[in-house]
C-alpha positions as CSV (number, residue, x, y, z in Angstrom):
1,M,-16.0,-1.2,77.3
2,A,-17.4,-3.6,74.6
3,T,-20.8,-5.2,75.3
4,T,-21.4,-9.0,75.2
5,N,-23.1,-8.9,71.8
6,Q,-20.1,-7.0,70.3
7,C,-17.7,-9.6,71.6
8,L,-19.8,-12.5,70.3
9,A,-20.0,-10.8,66.8
10,S,-16.2,-10.5,66.7
11,L,-15.7,-14.1,67.7
12,A,-18.1,-15.2,65.0
13,R,-16.2,-13.3,62.3
14,L,-13.0,-14.8,63.4
15,S,-14.4,-18.3,63.2
16,L,-15.8,-17.8,59.7
17,A,-12.6,-16.3,58.3
18,A,-10.5,-18.8,56.1
19,P,-7.5,-20.1,58.0
20,P,-4.1,-19.2,56.4
21,R,-2.6,-21.9,54.2
22,P,0.5,-23.6,55.7
23,V,3.7,-22.9,53.8
24,L,5.2,-26.1,52.7
25,Q,9.0,-26.2,52.6
26,S,10.8,-28.9,50.7
27,S,13.4,-29.0,53.4
28,I,10.8,-30.1,56.0
29,I,8.3,-32.2,54.0
30,P,9.7,-34.9,51.7
31,R,8.8,-34.5,48.0
32,F,7.0,-37.9,47.9
33,L,4.5,-36.8,50.6
34,A,3.4,-33.5,49.0
35,P,4.7,-33.4,45.4
36,A,1.8,-31.3,44.1
37,A,2.1,-28.6,46.8
38,I,5.8,-28.2,46.3
39,A,5.3,-28.1,42.5
40,Q,2.9,-25.1,43.0
41,Q,5.6,-23.2,44.8
42,T,8.2,-23.7,42.0
43,R,9.0,-20.4,40.2
44,H,11.1,-19.6,37.2
45,A,12.9,-16.4,36.4
46,S,11.6,-16.3,32.9
47,G,8.0,-16.8,33.9
48,R,7.7,-19.8,31.6
49,Q,7.5,-23.5,32.5
50,G,11.0,-24.9,32.4
51,G,12.6,-21.4,31.8
52,K,13.0,-22.0,28.0
53,K,12.9,-18.9,25.8
54,D,11.0,-18.7,22.6
55,V,13.4,-19.0,19.7
56,K,12.4,-17.3,16.5
57,K,13.5,-18.8,13.3
58,K,15.6,-16.4,11.3
59,R,14.7,-16.0,7.6
60,R,17.3,-17.0,5.2
61,Q,19.0,-14.0,3.7
62,F,20.0,-14.3,0.1
63,K,23.1,-12.4,-1.1
64,G,21.8,-12.1,-4.6
65,Y,18.5,-11.1,-6.3
66,R,16.1,-13.9,-7.2
67,V,16.2,-15.1,-10.8
68,D,14.0,-17.6,-12.6
69,R,15.2,-21.0,-13.9
70,L,15.2,-20.5,-17.7
71,E,15.1,-24.3,-18.4
72,A,11.8,-24.6,-16.6
73,M,10.0,-21.8,-18.5
74,Q,8.8,-21.0,-22.0
75,Q,10.9,-18.7,-24.1
76,F,10.1,-17.0,-27.4
77,S,11.9,-15.7,-30.5
78,L,11.8,-12.0,-31.1
79,C,9.2,-12.3,-33.9
80,D,7.0,-14.5,-31.9
81,A,7.1,-12.0,-29.0
82,I,6.3,-9.2,-31.4
83,R,3.4,-11.1,-32.9
84,Y,1.8,-11.9,-29.5
85,S,2.4,-8.3,-28.2
86,R,0.7,-6.8,-31.3
87,A,-2.3,-9.1,-30.7
88,I,-2.6,-7.8,-27.2
89,E,-2.3,-4.2,-28.3
90,V,-4.6,-4.4,-31.3
91,G,-6.5,-1.2,-31.9
92,K,-4.0,1.0,-30.0
93,N,-2.1,3.9,-31.5
94,P,1.3,2.4,-32.7
95,T,3.1,5.6,-32.0
96,V,1.9,5.8,-28.4
97,V,2.4,2.2,-27.2
98,K,6.0,1.4,-26.5
99,Y,8.0,-1.8,-26.4
100,D,10.0,-2.1,-23.1
101,L,13.0,-4.3,-22.5
102,A,14.0,-5.6,-19.1
103,V,17.5,-7.1,-18.8
104,K,17.6,-9.3,-15.6
105,L,21.0,-9.7,-14.1
106,K,22.6,-12.3,-11.8
107,T,24.1,-9.9,-9.3
108,L,24.8,-9.4,-5.6
109,K,22.6,-7.1,-3.6
110,S,25.7,-5.4,-2.2
111,G,27.4,-5.0,-5.5
112,P,27.7,-1.8,-7.7
113,S,24.8,-0.9,-10.0
114,I,24.8,0.0,-13.6
115,K,23.9,3.6,-14.6
116,S,24.5,5.0,-18.1
117,R,22.9,6.2,-21.3
118,I,22.7,5.0,-24.9
119,R,21.9,6.3,-28.3
120,L,19.8,3.5,-29.9
121,P,20.1,2.9,-33.6
122,H,16.4,3.7,-34.0
123,P,15.4,6.4,-31.4
124,V,12.2,5.9,-29.4
125,R,11.6,9.1,-27.6
126,S,11.1,12.4,-29.2
127,D,10.0,14.4,-26.1
128,R,13.4,14.7,-24.4
129,R,13.7,18.0,-22.5
130,I,17.1,19.1,-21.2
131,G,17.9,21.7,-18.5
132,V,21.3,23.3,-18.3
133,I,22.9,24.7,-15.2
134,C,25.2,27.5,-16.2
135,K,25.9,31.2,-15.4
136,E,22.8,33.4,-15.8
137,N,22.6,35.4,-19.0
138,S,26.0,34.2,-20.2
139,A,27.0,33.5,-23.8
140,L,26.8,29.8,-22.9
141,A,23.3,30.1,-21.6
142,I,22.2,31.8,-24.9
143,Q,23.9,29.1,-27.0
144,A,22.3,26.3,-24.9
145,R,18.9,27.9,-25.5
146,K,19.5,27.9,-29.2
147,A,20.7,24.3,-29.1
148,G,17.4,23.1,-27.6
149,A,17.7,23.4,-23.8
150,V,14.3,24.1,-22.2
151,A,15.7,25.8,-19.1
152,V,19.1,27.5,-18.3
153,G,20.6,29.4,-15.4
154,E,21.7,28.9,-11.8
155,E,19.6,30.4,-9.1
156,S,16.5,30.8,-11.3
157,L,16.8,27.1,-12.3
158,F,17.3,26.1,-8.6
159,E,14.2,27.9,-7.6
160,I,12.2,26.1,-10.3
161,I,13.5,22.8,-9.0
162,R,12.5,23.7,-5.4
163,N,9.0,24.7,-6.5
164,G,8.5,21.4,-8.2
165,T,7.7,23.0,-11.6
166,M,10.4,21.2,-13.6
167,S,9.6,20.7,-17.3
168,F,12.8,18.9,-18.2
169,T,13.6,15.2,-18.2
170,S,17.5,15.5,-18.1
171,M,20.0,17.9,-16.7
172,I,23.5,19.1,-17.6
173,C,25.7,21.2,-15.4
174,D,28.6,23.4,-16.5
175,Q,31.8,22.6,-14.7
176,A,32.1,26.2,-13.6
177,S,28.7,26.0,-11.9
178,A,29.3,22.6,-10.1
179,D,30.2,24.3,-6.7
180,K,26.9,26.3,-6.7
181,L,25.0,23.2,-7.5
182,A,26.6,21.4,-4.5
183,K,25.8,24.3,-2.2
184,A,22.1,24.4,-3.4
185,N,21.6,21.0,-1.8
186,L,19.2,19.7,-4.4
187,G,20.2,16.0,-4.3
188,R,17.1,15.0,-2.3
189,L,14.9,16.5,-5.0
190,L,16.8,15.5,-8.1
191,G,18.4,12.2,-7.0
192,P,15.2,10.1,-6.8
193,K,14.2,11.3,-10.3
194,G,17.6,10.4,-11.7
195,L,18.2,14.1,-12.7
196,M,21.2,15.0,-10.4
197,P,24.2,15.8,-12.5
198,S,27.4,14.0,-11.6
199,V,30.9,13.5,-12.8
200,R,30.3,9.7,-12.9
201,Q,27.4,10.1,-15.3
202,K,29.5,12.7,-17.3
203,T,26.6,15.2,-16.9
204,I,29.0,17.7,-15.3
205,T,31.2,18.8,-18.2
206,G,33.3,21.6,-19.5
207,N,31.8,21.2,-23.0
208,V,28.0,21.7,-22.4
209,L,27.1,22.3,-26.0
210,A,28.7,19.1,-27.3
211,L,27.0,17.0,-24.5
212,L,23.7,18.7,-25.2
213,K,23.8,17.7,-28.8
214,E,24.9,14.2,-27.9
215,M,22.1,13.7,-25.3
216,A,19.4,14.9,-27.6
217,G,19.0,11.5,-29.1
218,Q,20.0,9.4,-26.1
219,D,18.1,7.5,-23.3
220,N,19.2,7.1,-19.7
221,Y,19.0,3.7,-18.0
222,R,19.9,2.4,-14.6
223,E,19.9,-0.9,-12.7
224,K,17.3,-1.3,-9.9
225,D,16.9,-4.5,-7.9
226,G,19.0,-6.4,-10.4
227,V,17.0,-5.3,-13.5
228,V,17.9,-2.7,-16.2
229,R,14.9,-1.4,-18.1
230,I,14.5,0.9,-21.1
231,A,11.9,1.8,-23.8
232,I,13.3,-0.1,-26.7
233,G,10.8,0.8,-29.5
234,Q,7.4,1.9,-30.7
235,L,4.7,-0.6,-31.6
236,G,5.0,0.6,-35.2
237,F,8.7,-0.5,-35.4
238,T,9.5,-3.3,-37.8
239,P,11.1,-6.5,-36.3
240,E,14.4,-5.6,-37.9
241,M,14.4,-2.2,-36.2
242,L,13.5,-3.7,-32.9
243,A,16.2,-6.3,-33.2
244,D,18.8,-3.6,-33.9
245,N,17.8,-1.8,-30.7
246,V,17.7,-5.0,-28.6
247,K,21.2,-6.0,-29.7
248,A,22.6,-2.5,-29.1
249,F,21.1,-2.3,-25.6
250,V,22.1,-5.7,-24.4
251,S,25.7,-5.1,-25.8
252,A,25.8,-1.8,-23.9
253,V,24.8,-3.5,-20.6
254,K,27.5,-6.1,-21.1
255,D,30.0,-3.4,-21.8
256,D,28.9,-1.6,-18.6
257,I,29.5,-4.8,-16.6
258,V,33.0,-5.0,-18.1
259,D,33.7,-1.4,-17.2
260,L,33.0,-2.1,-13.5
261,G,36.1,-4.2,-13.4
262,D,36.6,-6.6,-10.5
263,A,33.5,-5.1,-8.8
264,G,31.4,-6.4,-11.6
265,S,32.9,-9.9,-11.8
266,S,29.8,-11.3,-10.0
267,K,27.4,-9.6,-12.4
268,E,26.1,-11.2,-15.6
269,V,23.1,-11.0,-18.0
270,H,20.6,-13.8,-17.1
271,E,17.4,-13.1,-19.0
272,V,16.0,-10.6,-21.5
273,V,12.2,-9.9,-21.4
274,L,10.2,-7.9,-24.0
275,S,6.9,-6.4,-23.0
276,T,4.5,-3.6,-24.2
277,T,2.7,-0.7,-22.4
278,N,-0.4,-2.7,-21.7
279,G,0.8,-6.3,-22.4
280,T,2.6,-9.0,-20.6
281,G,6.3,-9.9,-20.8
282,F,7.9,-12.5,-23.1
283,S,11.2,-14.1,-22.2
284,L,13.5,-14.0,-25.3
285,N,15.5,-17.0,-26.3
286,G,17.9,-15.1,-28.6
287,G,16.3,-16.2,-31.8
288,F,14.8,-13.9,-34.4
289,N,12.6,-15.9,-36.9
290,P,9.0,-17.0,-36.1
291,T,8.5,-20.7,-35.1
292,E,5.6,-21.1,-37.6
293,E,6.7,-21.3,-41.3
294,D,3.7,-19.4,-42.7
295,I,4.5,-16.4,-40.5
296,T,7.3,-14.1,-41.8
297,P,8.8,-10.9,-40.4
298,A,7.3,-9.0,-43.3
299,L,3.8,-9.8,-42.1
300,L,4.6,-8.1,-38.8
301,N,5.2,-4.8,-40.6
302,S,1.7,-4.3,-41.7
303,P,-0.9,-2.2,-39.8
304,M,-2.8,-4.1,-37.1
């Protein structure tokens, strides 16, 4: 049985405890009598005041690649671009520094891309190394070696590719070895480097030797993000040599667009930009002669 002191202590604790808050119901108490209390009991399913959801603004998605407004930018003749590029590269080895050409296209992101090769009137690269996929120790393999191929074979060549010790910059596949190439599953290794032979690129062929001789002086190019790039000349090239290469390459790109047929109807050449290995780019206006009368193309042939 509890003592008197214990009973008094229990009563004291009960008297000090906070009384429970009365629950206000809108159906019993009018809103004008206790608006604040009723507002505190209001709940929303979303957990936000008013139940409104945050609406994120969607970024505008463009169907085509971004191109510059040519009327709002400065453009240069070919000789002026060469003159300024040579000034930037002064003191550099003219056989090491390269001129690069970027052909920017107006094209859809979802459209087909250009991928081909060209033999320029004045070749730029002399270090092209070609590998040939053909039957091991066959007469074709021996002839390909004599024609300049740096690597030939099937399984032995596949093993070199898997090990990552490739020494070639291009590849040709004999039509008789196309099935073995497909079974080797090398697309993930060769594809990103642009080395995977294909019928579309005409690098799977029944006449390997003819294609090998043809590719010896050719350069590959492909469209990426709406731009087609290629090394167009060496710093030691004359303006006339560079002009021949530029005209040939731009014409080849236009022909590639025509070859796409209806799929390439939304694709066109928008801008041509000339740059060097260490220099900036100059947008070309299609002209050749310098703007200053005392500067002639012959002066751009002399050593820097």
